C-alpha positions in Angstrom: 88.6 8.1 112.3 87.3 10.9 110.2 83.7 9.9 110.8 84.2 9.9 114.5 85.5 13.5 114.5 82.6 14.7 112.4 80.1 13.0 114.8 81.8 14.6 117.8 81.6 18.1 116.2 77.9 17.5 115.3 77.1 16.5 118.9 78.8 19.6 120.3 76.9 21.9 118.0 73.7 20.2 119.0 74.4 20.7 122.7 75.1 24.4 122.1 71.9 24.9 120.2 69.9 23.2 123.0 71.6 25.5 125.6 70.9 28.7 123.7 67.2 27.8 123.2 66.8 26.6 126.8 65.1 28.5 129.6 68.3 28.3 131.7 70.2 30.8 129.5 67.4 33.4 129.5 67.0 33.0 133.3 70.7 33.6 133.7 70.7 36.7 131.5 67.6 38.1 133.3 69.3 37.9 136.7 72.5 39.3 135.3 70.7 42.4 134.0 68.9 42.9 137.3 72.1 42.7 139.2 73.9 45.1 136.9 71.0 47.6 137.3 71.0 47.4 141.0 74.8 47.9 141.1 74.5 50.9 138.8 71.8 52.4 140.9 73.8 52.0 144.0 77.1 53.3 142.7 75.4 56.3 140.9 74.3 57.6 144.3 77.8 57.4 145.7 80.3 60.2 145.3 83.4 59.9 143.2 86.1 62.0 141.6 86.8 62.6 137.9 88.8 65.0 135.6 87.2 66.9 132.8 89.1 68.8 130.1 88.0 72.3 129.3 89.5 73.7 126.0 91.2 77.2 126.1 90.7 79.8 123.3 93.1 82.7 123.0 91.8 85.8 121.4 94.0 87.6 118.8 96.6 89.9 120.3 97.2 93.5 119.1 99.2 93.8 115.8 102.9 94.0 116.3 103.0 91.5 119.2 103.4 87.7 119.2 102.8 84.9 121.6 106.2 83.3 122.1 105.4 80.7 124.7 103.9 77.3 123.8 100.3 77.9 124.7 98.3 75.6 127.1 95.6 74.0 125.0 93.2 73.0 127.8 92.5 73.1 131.5 92.2 69.8 133.3 89.7 70.3 136.2 89.3 67.7 138.9 85.7 67.6 140.3 83.8 65.5 142.9 80.1 64.6 142.7 77.8 61.6 142.4 78.9 59.0 139.9 75.8 59.6 137.9 76.7 63.2 137.3 80.3 62.3 136.6 79.2 59.9 133.9 77.4 62.7 132.3 80.5 64.9 132.4 82.6 62.1 130.9 80.1 61.6 128.1 80.0 65.3 127.4 83.8 65.4 127.0 83.8 62.2 124.9 81.3 63.6 122.4 82.7 67.1 122.3 83.6 66.7 118.6 79.8 66.5 117.9 79.3 70.0 119.5 78.0 68.7 122.9 81.3 69.4 124.8 82.0 72.0 127.5 82.2 75.6 126.4 85.8 76.9 125.8 87.5 79.2 128.3 88.2 82.4 126.5 91.3 84.5 127.4 90.6 88.0 126.1 92.9 90.5 124.7 92.7 92.5 127.9 94.7 89.8 129.6 97.3 89.5 126.9 99.6 92.4 127.1 103.3 92.8 126.2 105.4 90.9 128.7 105.0 87.8 130.8 101.2 87.2 131.5 100.4 84.9 134.4 96.7 84.0 134.7 95.3 82.0 137.6 93.2 79.1 136.6 90.8 79.8 139.5 89.9 83.1 137.9 87.7 81.0 135.5 85.8 79.3 138.4 82.6 81.2 138.0 82.5 80.5 134.3 83.1 76.8 134.9 80.4 76.5 137.6 77.8 77.8 135.1 78.5 74.5 133.1 78.4 72.2 136.2 75.7 71.0 138.5 75.2 73.0 141.7 76.4 70.0 143.9 79.6 69.5 141.9 82.7 70.6 143.7 85.9 71.8 142.0 88.9 70.3 143.7 91.9 71.4 141.6 93.2 72.7 138.3 96.0 71.6 136.1 97.9 73.8 135.4 97.1 76.0 138.3 98.4 79.0 136.3 98.4 79.7 132.6 101.5 81.5 131.3 101.6 83.5 128.1 104.7 85.4 127.1 103.9 88.2 124.6 106.9 89.9 122.8 107.1 92.8 120.4 107.7 91.9 116.8 110.9 93.4 115.3 112.5 93.1 111.9 115.9 92.9 110.2 117.3 92.2 106.8 119.5 89.1 106.2 121.2 87.7 103.1 119.8 84.7 101.3 122.0 81.6 101.2 121.6 79.1 98.4 121.9 75.6 99.9 123.0 72.6 97.8 125.8 71.4 95.5 125.9 72.5 91.9 127.0 69.8 89.5 128.6 70.8 86.2 128.9 68.8 83.1 132.5 67.5 82.6 134.8 70.2 81.2 132.4 73.0 82.2 132.9 75.5 85.1 131.0 78.3 86.9 131.7 81.8 85.8 131.4 84.5 88.5 129.2 84.3 91.5 125.7 82.8 91.8 123.2 85.6 91.4 120.3 85.4 93.9 117.3 87.6 93.5 116.3 88.9 95.9 119.7 88.4 97.6 118.3 89.9 100.9 115.0 89.3 102.7 113.4 91.2 105.6 112.4 88.8 108.4 110.1 89.4 111.4 110.2 87.9 114.9 111.0 88.6 118.5 114.3 90.2 119.4 115.6 86.9 120.9 114.8 84.9 117.7 116.3 87.5 115.3 119.6 87.4 117.2 119.9 83.7 116.3 119.6 84.3 112.5 122.4 85.7 110.3 121.0 84.4 107.0 118.0 82.8 105.4 118.6 79.5 103.7 116.8 78.0 100.7 115.8 74.4 100.6 118.4 72.0 99.1 118.8 72.9 95.4 120.9 69.8 94.3 118.2 68.5 92.0 117.7 71.9 90.4 121.3 72.4 89.3 122.5 69.1 87.8 124.5 68.7 84.6 124.9 72.4 84.3 126.7 73.4 81.0 125.0 76.7 80.1 123.6 79.8 81.9 120.8 78.4 84.1 118.0 80.0 86.0 115.9 78.2 88.6 113.3 79.2 91.2 114.3 77.9 94.6 111.9 77.9 97.6 113.0 79.4 100.9 113.3 77.1 103.9 110.5 77.6 106.4 111.2 78.7 109.9 108.4 78.5 112.5 110.0 81.1 114.8 110.1 83.9 112.3 108.0 85.2 109.4 108.9 86.7 106.0 106.9 87.6 102.9 109.0 86.0 100.2 108.5 82.3 99.7 111.1 81.8 96.9 114.1 83.3 95.2 115.6 83.1 91.8 119.1 81.6 91.3 121.1 82.4 88.2 124.3 80.5 87.4 126.6 81.2 84.5 128.6 78.3 83.0 131.0 77.8 80.1 133.4 75.3 78.7 136.9 75.0 80.1 140.1 75.5 78.0 143.7 74.6 79.0 146.4 77.2 78.6 150.1 77.3 79.2 152.1 80.5 80.0 155.7 79.8 79.2 157.4 82.5 81.2 156.3 83.6 84.6 158.8 85.4 86.8 159.7 84.3 90.4 159.9 86.7 93.3 162.1 86.0 96.2 160.6 86.8 99.7 161.9 87.2 103.2 165.4 87.8 102.0 167.6 89.7 104.4 168.3 93.3 103.3 172.1 92.7 103.0 171.6 89.6 100.8 170.2 88.8 97.4 168.7 85.5 96.1 168.7 84.4 92.5 166.9 81.4 91.1 167.8 79.2 88.2 165.8 79.3 86.1 164.5 82.8 86.9 161.0 81.9 85.6 158.8 78.8 85.2 155.9 77.9 82.9 152.4 77.7 84.3 149.7 75.4 83.0 146.1 76.1 84.0 142.5 75.8 83.1 140.2 78.7 82.4 136.8 79.5 80.9 136.9 80.2 77.2 135.7 83.7 77.7 138.8 84.5 79.7 141.3 82.5 77.7 142.8 85.5 75.9 143.0 87.6 79.1 145.2 85.1 81.0 148.9 86.0 80.7 152.0 86.1 82.9 150.6 89.0 85.0 147.7 86.7 86.0 150.0 84.9 88.4 152.4 85.9 91.2 155.0 83.3 92.1 157.6 83.3 94.8 160.3 81.4 96.7 160.7 81.8 100.4 164.2 82.4 101.8 163.1 81.1 105.2 162.4 77.7 103.7 166.0 77.1 102.6 167.2 73.7 103.7 170.9 73.2 104.0 170.6 69.7 102.8 169.1 70.8 99.5 170.1 73.3 96.9 166.5 73.8 95.6 163.5 75.8 96.7 159.8 75.1 96.0 158.0 77.6 93.8 154.8 78.7 95.4 151.7 80.6 94.2 151.0 83.9 95.9 148.2 85.2 93.7 146.0 83.9 90.9 143.4 85.9 89.0 139.8 84.9 89.5 138.4 82.3 87.1 141.7 80.4 86.9 142.0 76.9 88.5 144.0 73.7 88.4 147.3 75.6 88.3 150.5 73.6 88.0 154.1 74.8 87.7 156.9 73.4 85.6 159.3 73.0 87.2 157.9 73.4 90.7 161.4 73.6 92.2 164.3 75.7 91.2 168.0 76.0 92.2 169.3 79.1 93.8 172.3 81.1 94.9 172.6 83.6 97.7 174.9 86.6 97.4 176.0 89.2 99.9 175.4 92.7 98.7 178.4 95.0 98.6 178.2 98.1 100.8 
């Protein structure tokens, strides 16, 4: 069976070789080439339609102004002529990257003034015809008008916002605010764009502030914005950190609130203890005056003889505050006239 397959393959290869070397193949190829040449000669003399792309170059506008519209990169021109000529145009466009393409249309500074500039594509017709054959007819332009909006550049100063989550080592906290330098940046753009921006953000700084346990300084790049410009590319972020200590204040007084003027409210006990966490640098400063606690007369429930103790004020740098007890008994007395 295997020998039969090999013999079949050898016979087929032999037949192909005989056909390739025979006069029949070369005769066929000769008449094919003649037919293609005659067809090409006939069609090249006929008229057709094609689209050529002409690149547009915008000259620099006066300082203090900006192009705010998306600029049209090229003009698509539909032309009619003999196919032979259209083939040349197509080849010229195809090999433009080699420097053989159509010359660019230049829109000069005199046409780019502040405001909405509307330029008719037909205003470039004479320039285009200089690159085309005399018999070529321009049928249409896409787009038929070129729009360029030029706006005045203005400026304003906005704060810098550090973006990202700061991760502290366990039992360490942040002390004070994050210092950013510079904390404000002057930005430039059109009036419409500046209205949309209240702050300038940095890139996400999560990876720069990980496992923070001491004072840390990092350089953080500013997030780019294509609609505005600014000179600074980065800011410096300074974070202060220190170890946490736990502290208990045994006696913190309770202030009754919203008590009618003809009544008085007394709690039992009159004070509670406060447990909190604080940075070691502030540990000695924390005392009973660091907290303002109260009970609310309006929250009295007839079904209960207790009121919840609430926190009204806590000094900065103190957190994880807990009260013991967090509910107290009370009595209400009518004041004597």
